[in-house]
N, C-alpha and C positions, 0 to 999 in steps of 0.2 A: 504494500500500500504506500509505503514511504517512497519507493521508486516510482510508482505511478503518479504520486503527488509532485515529485521533483520533475518528472517528464512533462506533466501538464503545465507546471509553472514555467519550465523552460520553453515549451511550445507557445504559451501565452506571451512570454517575453520576446520571443522571436517574431511573433505576429505583430505585437505592438511596435517593436523596433522597425519591422518591415513597413508597417503602415506609416510611421513617422518619416522614414526615408522616402517612401513613395510620394508623400504629400509635400515634403519640403523640397524646394528647388535646389538643384546642385549649383555649384559655383559656375559651371559652364552655362547652365540654363539662365542663371542670374545675369551673366555677362551678355548672353544673347538678347535677353529682355532689355538690358540697358542699351545695347547697340540698336535694337529695333526702335526704342524710344528716341534715341539720338537721330536715327534716320528719319523718323516722323517729324521731329523738331526741325531738322534741316530741310525737309521737303516743305513744311509749312513756312519756313523762312523764305524759301525760294518762291513760293506763291506770293508772299507779301512783297518781295523784291520785284516780282513781275508786275504786280499791281502798282507799285511805286513808279516803275518805269513807264507804264501806260499813262499814269497821271502826268508825269513830266512831259511825255510826248504830246499830250493834249494841251499843255500850257502854251501861252502865246510866245512868239520868238522875240522877246524883248529883254533878255537877261544877259546880254554881252557874252554869250557862249558859256556862261556858268551852268545853265540848264543842260546844255549838251554835254559838258564835261561831267556833270553829275550823272547823267544817263550812262555815259561810258564807264564811269567808276562802278556804278551798281550793276551794270551788265557784266563787267569783269568779275565782280563778287559772285554773281549768280553762276558764272562759268566755273569759278573755283569750287563752289558747292556741288555743282553737277559733276565735275571731275572727281571730287572726293567720294561722292556716292557711287560713281561708276568705277572707281579705282584707277582712273587715268593719271599717270604721273609724268608723261612726256608731253612736251608742247607739240601741237600739230605743225606740219610743214606749212610755210606761208604759201598762199596762192600766188601763182606767177602768171604774167601775161604771156603772149606768144613769143616775146623777145627774152623771156626769162627774168624779167624784172618784177619785183613784188607789186601786186595790185593795191593801189591806194583807195581806200573806201572814201566816198564822198560824204562829208558830214552834213547833217541837216542844217538849215539856215537858222540863225538865232541873233540876227543883228538889226531887227527893226527898232525904230524909235518909239518910245512909249506914247508920244503925242498922236501916233497913228490910230490909237485905240481909245475907246471911251473909258472913263474911270470905272464903270461897272465891269467892263471886260478885263481890265487890269486887276481889279479886286478878285474876280472869279479865277483868274490865272494864278494870282498869288495864293489863293486858297488851295488850288491844286498842288502847288509846291509845298505848302504846309502839310497837306494830307499825305503827300509822298514822303515827306520827312517823318511823319508819324508812323507810316508803314515801315520805313527803314528802321526806326527805333524799335518797333515791335519785332522785326526780323533779327535785330541784334540781340534782343532779349531771348528769343528762341535759340539763337546760336550759342548764347552764354550757357544755356541749359544742356546743350549737346555735348557729347563725349569729345574730349580734346584730341583723341587719337585718330586724326585724319591726315597725317603727314603734313600738318601745318596749313592745309587748305582752309580750314574753319577759321583759324586766326587771321590768315591773309584776307579772307572774305570780310571779316569784321573790320579790319583796317581799311579796306576799300569802301565799305559801307559808311564808316565814319568820315572818310574823305568825301564821299558823296553828300553826306549831311552838311559838312562844312561848305561845300560848293552851293548847296541849296540855300544855306544861310547867307552866303555872299550874294547870290542871285536876288534874294528877297531884300537885301540892303540897297540894291540899285534903285535909284529914284530918278 
C-alpha cells in the first residue's frame, strides 16, 4: 500500500509538473511572442509613416523645399523599417540610364509663394503638416516599443523620422 501511495503521489507530481510546463511558455516561445509584437509595432509605425507622407504630399508647395525634404526623410525611414522586417541588409544597385549613369529622380515642386494662396488654404496646408508631425510622433513611439535587435534599422529609422519632424517644424516656421 505504501508503494502504491508513493507511485500515485509520484504520478500526480509528474502530471502537475507536466501541466505547468505545458501551460507556461518556454523562453523560445516568449522570444517569438516578443518579436511578433515588435513586428506588429513596426508595421503599425510604417502605416503611420505612410499616412504622414500622404498628408505632406497633399500640402501646398509653399514651404521652400522643407516639405519635400521631410517627405524624403520619412520615406527613407519607412524603407529602413521595410528592410528590417524583410531582413534586407545590402543596398540595392542604383538604377542606371542607357549610358550607365545613375538616374536622377525629379523632385516635386515646392517653391510657390504663399501670396498665391488664400489664408484658409495656407491654414489647411499647415494643419496637414501638423497632422503629419503627429503621425510621425506616434510612429516613433511605436518604434520605441519595438525590439532593438534589427541590425540598427529601427534606430536609423527613428533618427530619420526625427529629422523629418525637424524639417516639418522648419516648414511651419516659414511665413
